C-alpha positions as CSV (number, residue, x, y, z in Angstrom):
1,X,-34.8,14.3,-32.8
2,X,-36.9,17.1,-31.3
3,X,-35.8,20.4,-31.2
4,X,-36.3,20.7,-27.0
5,X,-34.1,17.7,-27.1
6,X,-31.8,19.4,-29.2
7,X,-31.6,22.1,-26.7
8,X,-31.2,20.5,-23.7
9,X,-28.3,18.2,-24.8
10,X,-26.2,21.5,-26.6
11,X,-27.1,23.0,-22.8
12,X,-25.0,19.8,-21.4
13,X,-22.4,20.0,-23.9
14,X,-21.7,23.5,-23.4
15,X,-21.9,23.1,-19.5
16,X,-19.3,20.6,-19.4
17,X,-16.9,22.5,-21.5
18,X,-17.4,25.6,-19.4
19,X,-16.7,23.6,-16.1
20,X,-13.7,22.2,-17.7
21,X,-12.5,25.5,-18.6
22,X,-13.2,26.7,-15.2
23,X,-10.8,24.0,-13.7
24,X,-8.2,24.9,-16.3
25,X,-8.5,28.4,-15.4
26,X,-8.0,27.3,-11.4
27,X,-4.9,25.4,-12.2
28,X,-3.3,27.7,-14.0
29,X,-3.7,30.6,-11.3
30,X,-2.5,28.4,-8.5
31,X,0.5,27.5,-11.1
32,X,0.9,31.3,-11.6
33,X,0.7,32.9,-8.2
34,X,1.9,29.7,-6.6
35,X,4.0,27.4,-8.6
36,X,5.3,25.3,-6.1
37,X,2.1,24.2,-4.7
38,X,1.6,21.9,-7.0
39,X,4.5,20.5,-6.6
40,X,4.1,19.5,-2.7
41,X,0.8,18.0,-4.0
42,X,2.1,15.7,-6.6
43,X,5.7,15.2,-5.5
44,X,6.0,11.2,-4.0
45,X,7.5,11.3,-0.2
46,X,11.5,10.5,-0.3
47,X,12.3,7.8,2.5
48,X,15.0,8.2,4.9
49,X,16.0,5.9,7.4
50,X,17.2,6.7,10.6
51,X,19.2,4.2,12.7
52,X,18.3,3.5,16.6
53,X,21.6,4.7,18.1
54,X,21.6,1.5,21.1
55,X,23.7,0.1,23.6
56,X,24.1,-2.7,26.1
57,X,24.2,-2.0,29.8
58,X,24.1,-4.5,32.2
59,X,22.4,-7.4,29.8
60,X,20.0,-4.5,28.7
61,X,19.1,-3.0,25.1
62,X,19.1,1.1,25.7
63,X,17.1,2.5,22.9
64,X,17.6,6.4,21.5
65,X,14.5,6.2,19.6
66,X,12.0,4.2,22.0
67,X,8.3,4.9,20.4
68,X,6.7,6.4,17.5
69,X,6.6,9.7,19.2
70,X,10.2,9.9,19.1
71,X,10.6,8.6,16.1
72,X,8.3,11.5,14.6
73,X,10.5,13.7,16.1
74,X,13.6,12.6,15.3
75,X,11.7,12.5,11.4
76,X,10.5,16.2,12.0
77,X,14.1,17.5,12.6
78,X,15.3,15.4,9.8
79,X,13.3,16.8,7.3
80,X,13.5,20.3,8.6
81,X,17.5,20.1,7.7
82,X,17.0,18.8,4.6
83,X,14.7,21.8,3.9
84,X,11.9,19.9,3.2
85,X,8.4,19.1,4.8
86,X,7.7,16.1,6.9
87,X,5.1,13.9,5.6
88,X,5.3,10.3,7.6
89,X,6.9,8.5,10.1
90,X,7.3,4.9,11.3
91,X,9.5,2.9,13.8
92,X,10.1,-0.5,13.0
93,X,11.0,-2.3,16.4
94,X,14.1,-5.0,17.2
95,X,14.0,-7.0,20.1
96,X,17.8,-7.9,19.7
97,X,19.3,-4.7,18.3
98,X,18.7,-0.9,17.4
99,X,15.6,-0.1,16.0
100,X,14.9,1.6,12.8
101,X,13.2,4.5,12.5
102,X,11.8,5.4,8.7
103,X,11.0,9.2,7.6
104,X,9.0,9.8,4.7
105,X,9.6,13.9,3.6
106,X,8.3,15.6,0.8
């Protein structure tokens, strides 16, 4: 192996090690100055189910949660009450009974 090839290989190895050390330093600084940030990023969302309060009036089912936007509002409020961050929501509609709103909070 030539001397220039050894030097190039050594430079590549040193560059990779330096890059890994910089990333490690950044992670350690984040953990030190804001320890909850990495927990929020890596934590899996928890599911909370909100049942729609519906009623039958004149043969029609009246829903309290009518659409996806209202489901999102209910979910944001529920997550806020639990003092955790809102992540996502999904409305599962039902024609013959009450809807279900699935809330995901982190």
